[in-house]
C-alpha positions in Angstrom: 30.2 -20.8 6.4 26.6 -19.5 6.3 24.7 -17.6 3.6 23.9 -13.9 4.0 21.7 -11.6 2.0 20.5 -8.1 2.6 18.5 -5.5 0.6 17.5 -1.9 0.9 14.9 -0.2 -1.2 14.3 3.5 -1.6 10.9 4.6 -0.2 9.9 6.2 -3.4 10.4 2.8 -5.3 8.7 0.7 -2.6 5.4 0.5 -4.5 7.1 -0.9 -7.6 9.4 -3.3 -5.8 8.3 -6.6 -4.1 10.6 -6.1 -1.1 9.5 -9.2 0.9 9.7 -11.7 -1.9 13.1 -10.3 -3.1 14.5 -10.7 0.5 13.1 -14.2 0.8 14.4 -15.5 -2.5 17.7 -13.7 -2.2 18.3 -15.6 1.1 16.8 -18.8 -0.4 19.5 -18.8 -3.1 22.0 -19.2 -0.3 20.4 -22.3 1.2 23.3 -24.5 -0.2 25.5 -22.8 2.4 23.6 -24.0 5.4 20.4 -26.0 6.0 20.2 -26.0 9.8 18.2 -22.8 10.1 16.9 -20.0 7.9 15.7 -16.6 9.0 14.6 -13.1 8.0 14.7 -9.7 9.7 13.1 -6.6 8.3 12.9 -2.9 9.2 9.3 -1.7 8.8 8.4 1.9 9.9 11.2 1.9 12.4 10.4 -1.5 13.9 12.7 -4.5 13.5 10.7 -7.8 12.9 12.8 -11.0 13.0 12.3 -14.7 13.0 14.3 -17.9 12.4 13.1 -21.5 11.9 14.9 -24.9 11.6 15.6 -26.3 8.1 14.6 -24.7 4.8 13.8 -21.0 4.5 11.3 -21.1 1.6 9.0 -23.7 3.2 8.9 -21.8 6.5 8.5 -18.3 5.2 6.9 -18.2 1.8 3.3 -18.2 3.0 4.1 -15.6 5.6 5.8 -13.4 3.1 2.7 -13.6 0.8 0.6 -12.4 3.7 2.7 -9.3 4.1 4.4 -10.2 7.4 7.9 -9.2 6.3 7.2 -6.0 4.4 9.7 -3.2 4.9 12.5 -1.1 3.4 15.6 -2.9 4.7 16.0 -6.5 5.5 18.6 -9.3 6.0 18.3 -13.1 5.4 20.3 -16.0 6.8 20.9 -19.7 6.1 23.2 -21.6 8.4 23.7 -23.8 11.4 22.5 -21.3 14.1 19.2 -19.7 14.8 19.8 -16.4 13.2 19.3 -13.5 12.6 20.0 -13.1 16.3 17.6 -10.4 17.5 18.3 -8.4 20.6 17.8 -5.0 22.3 20.9 -2.8 22.5 21.9 0.8 23.3 20.9 1.5 19.7 17.5 -0.1 20.1 16.2 -3.3 18.4 19.0 -5.1 16.4 19.1 -8.2 14.2 22.5 -9.8 13.4 23.7 -12.5 11.0 27.2 -14.0 10.9 29.1 -16.2 8.5 32.5 -17.7 9.3 34.3 -18.8 12.4 35.4 -17.3 15.7 38.1 -19.7 16.7 38.5 -18.2 20.2 34.7 -17.8 20.8 34.7 -19.8 24.0 37.5 -17.7 25.4 35.7 -14.5 24.5 32.4 -15.7 26.0 34.1 -16.7 29.2 35.8 -13.3 29.5 32.5 -11.4 28.9 30.5 -13.7 31.1 32.9 -13.0 34.0 32.0 -9.3 33.5 28.3 -10.0 33.8 27.3 -10.5 30.2 24.7 -13.2 29.6 24.7 -15.7 26.6 21.7 -17.7 25.5 22.9 -21.3 25.9 20.7 -22.5 23.0 21.4 -19.7 20.6 25.0 -18.8 21.4 26.3 -18.6 17.9 28.9 -16.2 16.7 26.3 -13.4 16.0 25.6 -13.2 19.7 29.3 -13.1 20.5 29.7 -10.2 18.0 26.9 -8.3 19.6 28.5 -8.5 23.0 31.7 -7.1 21.7 30.3 -4.4 19.4 27.8 -2.8 21.8 30.5 -2.1 24.5 31.7 0.6 22.2 30.2 4.1 21.5 29.6 3.5 17.8 29.0 0.5 15.6 32.1 1.2 13.5 34.4 1.3 16.5 32.6 -1.8 17.9 33.2 -3.8 14.7 36.8 -2.7 14.7 37.1 -3.8 18.3 35.5 -7.2 17.4 37.9 -7.6 14.5 40.9 -7.0 16.8 39.7 -9.5 19.4 38.5 -12.3 17.0 40.8 -15.0 15.8 39.2 -16.3 12.7 37.4 -14.9 9.6 33.9 -13.6 9.0 31.3 -11.8 7.0 28.7 -10.0 9.0 25.4 -8.1 8.7 23.5 -6.1 11.2 20.0 -4.6 10.7 19.4 -1.4 12.7 16.9 1.4 12.6 19.5 3.3 10.6 19.8 0.6 7.9 22.0 -2.5 7.2 25.6 -2.5 8.4 27.8 -5.0 6.6 31.4 -5.9 6.8 34.0 -8.6 6.1 37.0 -9.5 8.2 40.4 -7.9 7.4 41.6 -10.9 5.4 38.4 -11.0 3.3 38.5 -14.8 3.7 34.7 -14.9 3.1 33.9 -12.1 0.7 30.6 -10.4 -0.1 29.4 -8.7 -3.2 27.2 -5.6 -3.8 24.4 -5.5 -6.4 22.2 -2.7 -7.7 19.0 -2.0 -9.6 16.9 1.1 -9.9 15.8 2.1 -6.4 17.4 -0.8 -4.6 20.8 -2.2 -3.5 21.7 -5.7 -2.3 24.6 -7.3 -0.6 25.2 -11.1 -0.6 27.6 -13.9 0.2 27.4 -14.8 -3.5 26.4 -13.2 -6.8 24.4 -16.2 -8.0 21.0 -14.7 -6.8 21.4 -11.4 -8.5 20.2 -12.0 -12.1 16.9 -13.7 -11.1 16.2 -10.9 -8.7 17.0 -8.1 -11.1 20.3 -6.9 -9.6 23.5 -6.3 -11.4 26.8 -6.9 -9.6 28.6 -3.6 -8.8 31.6 -4.5 -6.7 33.0 -6.8 -4.0 33.3 -5.5 -0.5 36.9 -4.7 0.3 38.9 -6.2 3.1 37.7 -4.8 6.4 35.5 -2.3 4.8 32.2 -1.3 6.6 29.2 -0.2 4.6 25.7 0.9 5.3 22.7 0.1 3.0 19.9 2.6 3.5 17.1 4.1 1.3 18.2 2.0 -1.7 21.8 3.2 -1.6 25.1 2.0 -0.2 27.7 4.2 1.5 31.1 3.3 3.0 31.4 4.0 6.7 35.0 2.9 7.0 37.8 2.5 4.5 39.5 -0.9 4.0 42.0 -1.6 6.7 44.2 -4.0 4.8 45.5 -4.6 1.3 46.4 -8.2 2.2 43.6 -10.5 1.3 43.5 -14.3 1.9 40.4 -15.4 0.1 39.4 -19.1 0.5 40.3 -20.9 -2.8 37.7 -23.5 -1.9 35.0 -21.0 -2.8 35.8 -21.5 -6.4 36.5 -25.3 -6.1 33.4 -26.3 -4.2 31.6 -24.0 -1.7 30.1 -21.4 -4.0 27.2 -22.2 -6.3 28.6 -22.9 -9.8 27.1 -19.7 -11.2 28.8 -17.5 -8.6 31.3 -14.9 -9.8 34.0 -14.4 -7.1 36.2 -11.3 -7.6 35.3 -11.4 -11.3 36.2 -15.1 -11.8 33.2 -17.6 -12.4 33.3 -20.6 -10.2 32.1 -22.9 -13.0 35.0 -21.8 -15.2 37.6 -22.5 -12.5 36.1 -25.9 -12.0 36.3 -26.8 -15.7 39.9 -25.6 -15.8 40.8 -27.8 -12.8 39.2 -30.8 -14.4 41.1 -30.0 -17.6 44.4 -29.9 -15.9 43.9 -33.4 -14.4 43.0 -34.7 -17.9 46.1 -33.2 -19.5 48.3 -35.3 -17.1 46.3 -38.4 -17.9 46.4 -37.8 -21.6 50.2 -37.3 -21.4 50.6 -40.6 -19.7 48.4 -42.4 -22.3 45.4 -43.0 -20.0 42.1 -42.9 -21.8 39.2 -44.2 -19.7 36.1 -45.8 -21.2 33.8 -43.6 -19.2 34.2 -40.1 -17.6 31.7 -39.3 -14.9 31.5 -37.1 -11.7 30.1 -37.0 -8.2 26.9 -35.0 -8.5 26.4 -32.2 -8.1 29.6 -30.7 -6.9 31.8 -32.6 -9.4 29.8 -31.8 -12.5 31.8 -28.8 -13.8 35.1 -30.6 -13.0 33.9 -33.6 -15.0 32.9 -31.5 -17.9 36.3 -29.8 -17.9 38.0 -33.2 -17.7 36.1 -34.6 -20.7 36.5 -31.4 -22.7 40.2 -31.8 -22.5 40.0 -35.2 -24.1 37.9 -33.7 -26.9 40.5 -31.1 -27.5 43.2 -33.7 -27.6 41.2 -35.7 -30.2 40.6 -32.7 -32.4 44.4 -32.0 -32.3 45.2 -35.6 -33.2 46.9 -36.4 -29.9 44.6 -39.3 -29.1 42.5 -41.6 -31.3 39.4 -41.9 -29.2 37.4 -39.9 -26.7 35.8 -41.4 -23.6 32.1 -41.3 -23.2 30.9 -38.8 -20.6 27.9 -40.2 -18.6 26.2 -39.8 -15.3 26.5 -43.0 -13.4 25.6 -41.6 -10.0 22.5 -39.5 -9.4 21.8 -37.0 -6.6 18.4 -37.4 -5.1 17.1 -33.7 -5.2 15.3 -33.8 -1.9 18.3 -35.0 0.1 20.3 -32.4 2.1 23.9 -31.2 1.9 26.5 -33.6 3.3 29.1 -30.8 3.7 27.3 -28.5 6.1 26.1 -30.7 9.0 28.1 -30.3 12.2 28.8 -34.0 13.1 30.6 -36.7 11.1 27.7 -39.1 11.6 25.2 -36.6 10.1 27.6 -36.0 7.2 28.1 -39.7 6.5 24.4 -40.4 6.6 23.5 -37.6 4.3 26.3 -38.5 1.9 25.0 -42.0 1.6 21.4 -41.1 1.2 21.8 -38.4 -1.4 23.7 -40.5 -4.1 21.9 -43.3 -5.9 23.7 -45.4 -8.5 22.1 -45.7 -12.0 20.7 -48.9 -13.4 23.0 -49.2 -16.5 25.7 -51.9 -16.5 29.3 -51.1 -17.2 30.9 -54.5 -16.9 34.6 -54.5 -17.7 34.7 -50.7 -18.3 37.3 -48.3 -16.9 35.9 -45.2 -15.1 37.5 -41.8 -14.4 35.4 -40.3 -11.6 35.8 -36.5 -11.1 35.4 -35.1 -7.7 35.8 -31.6 -6.3 38.0 -32.8 -3.4 38.8 -35.7 -1.2 38.7 -34.6 2.4 38.2 -37.5 4.9 37.5 -40.1 2.2 34.5 -41.5 4.0 32.0 -40.8 1.2 34.2 -42.6 -1.3 35.0 -45.5 1.0 31.6 -46.1 2.5 29.3 -45.0 -0.3 30.5 -44.2 -3.7 33.0 -46.9 -4.4 30.7 -49.8 -3.4 27.9 -48.2 -5.5 30.2 -47.9 -8.5 31.5 -51.4 -8.1 27.9 -52.7 -8.1 27.6 -51.3 -11.7 30.3 -53.6 -12.9 33.3 -51.2 -13.5 36.6 -53.1 -13.9 38.7 -50.1 -12.8 37.9 -46.9 -10.9 40.2 -43.9 -11.1 39.4 -40.9 -8.9 40.5 -37.5 -10.0 40.2 -34.8 -7.3 40.4 -31.2 -8.5 41.4 -29.6 -5.2 45.0 -30.1 -4.1 45.3 -32.7 -1.4 44.3 -31.4 2.0 47.4 -31.8 4.2 45.8 -30.2 7.2 42.5 -29.0 8.6 41.1 -25.6 7.8 41.6 -23.1 10.7 39.0 -20.7 9.3 36.1 -23.2 8.9 34.2 -25.6 11.0 34.0 -28.9 9.2 37.5 -30.4 9.6 39.6 -30.8 12.8 43.3 -31.5 13.2 44.3 -35.0 12.0 41.0 -35.7 10.2 41.9 -35.4 6.6 42.7 -38.5 4.6 46.0 -37.0 3.3 47.1 -36.3 6.9 46.4 -39.9 7.9 47.8 -41.7 4.8 50.5 -39.6 3.1 51.2 -41.9 0.2 48.8 -41.5 -2.8 48.9 -45.2 -3.8 48.2 -46.3 -0.2 45.3 -43.9 -0.1 43.9 -45.4 -3.3 44.2 -48.9 -1.8 42.5 -47.8 1.3 39.6 -46.3 -0.7 39.3 -49.4 -2.9 40.1 -47.6 -6.2 42.8 -48.2 -8.8 44.3 -44.8 -8.7 43.9 -41.4 -7.0 45.2 -38.1 -8.4 45.0 -34.5 -7.3 45.8 -31.2 -8.8 48.8 -29.3 -7.4 48.7 -25.9 -5.9 50.2 -24.4 -9.1 47.4 -26.0 -11.1 44.9 -24.2 -8.7 46.7 -20.9 -9.2 46.6 -21.4 -13.0 42.8 -22.1 -12.8 42.2 -18.9 -10.9 44.9 -17.0 -12.8 42.9 -13.8 -12.9 43.4 -13.4 -9.1 46.9 -12.8 -7.6 48.0 -16.1 -6.0 49.3 -14.1 -3.0 45.6 -13.2 -2.2 44.4 -16.8 -2.1 44.3 -18.8 1.2 45.7 -22.3 0.7 46.3 -23.1 4.3 44.6 -26.5 4.1 46.9 -27.6 1.3 50.0 -27.0 3.4 51.3 -29.3 6.2 51.2 -27.7 9.6 52.5 -29.0 12.9 
């Protein structure tokens, strides 16, 4: 998925509100969701100004923002794999669009519209352009978005900057939610709530499934009621995708990750396993590792065990390396995964390690990078603990896994998987452990498709 951020400020508050910097940094706090491109689009005195550049948003736009290039009253920001916001001329005038999610049948839709004379930019033909071609065949934006939702197979969150303000929506399953924030004279909408505190916003509410809203003059209004009460929110947001400080439907991602780590530790404690060292894969495994270690501390305090393992960073993420989850190709993901993790210089000869990880998807990072680096530190045993339930199939709503790619799909037996990875044991949480960790949310509203075997 990509990161989306939008703000609207009341004209009477404009002099007291640094619009351009707030827009830039709000989008910047979504950079972890996509590093291919970053872009901004603003509405300034009825004119839409838009630009997108490869790689990191802040480096490309900070100086331009300081020079006043992106001043305005409404604006949207994007971080992802496509050159967005996608700017175009429509029957409603100049428009800028930003999309997050996946249109599974995009090639089919493009072929159908191309046959009717529509033109697609070969180099910028992301989902936002596909959405634009569907939406602007209708008389109104609301009916156009409804038509798009009916035609699209997949899930999405979507923003559009027009002369009438920002139009935002999520798909009818709310797979990729968005949250609304407010402060005096301004309103924001974002893929995640993590950015709100530093920018002075307070979370107000999450967008409802299929709801369409407009941000204009520092206020938010609903243009269309929710179309479904059935939500299928991606559970991986809590486990990995969201920044740890994000609050998703009222449940902090960091808390869920600690609970998931704790549930794995309870099983190990019950079986009498007490490692010498507890560590984690940075940065995504940090909260899982903390939760795992905290459970040993609780057991020690309650007298169930007589020693507590040492928690220690043994692998370090180089802060200037990129994400290994977001690149499109497996080769790019493998290279970035190897480059970003550096082993420490301590020795752990003869020690037993419990390594906490958010998930094991293909297993290539463990096999080709992490396990050799850990063995170079002298560990006698390496036990991998994955918080996410095993991925028994690909995600039909995302873009990073394809059918047959997951390690669990290739090697069904846990012990055989551990041997393949070169570790002494491999354990996962179960789906019921995941439900318990996100117990504030109805399990029926969580998407666990990737944890279920499909033909």
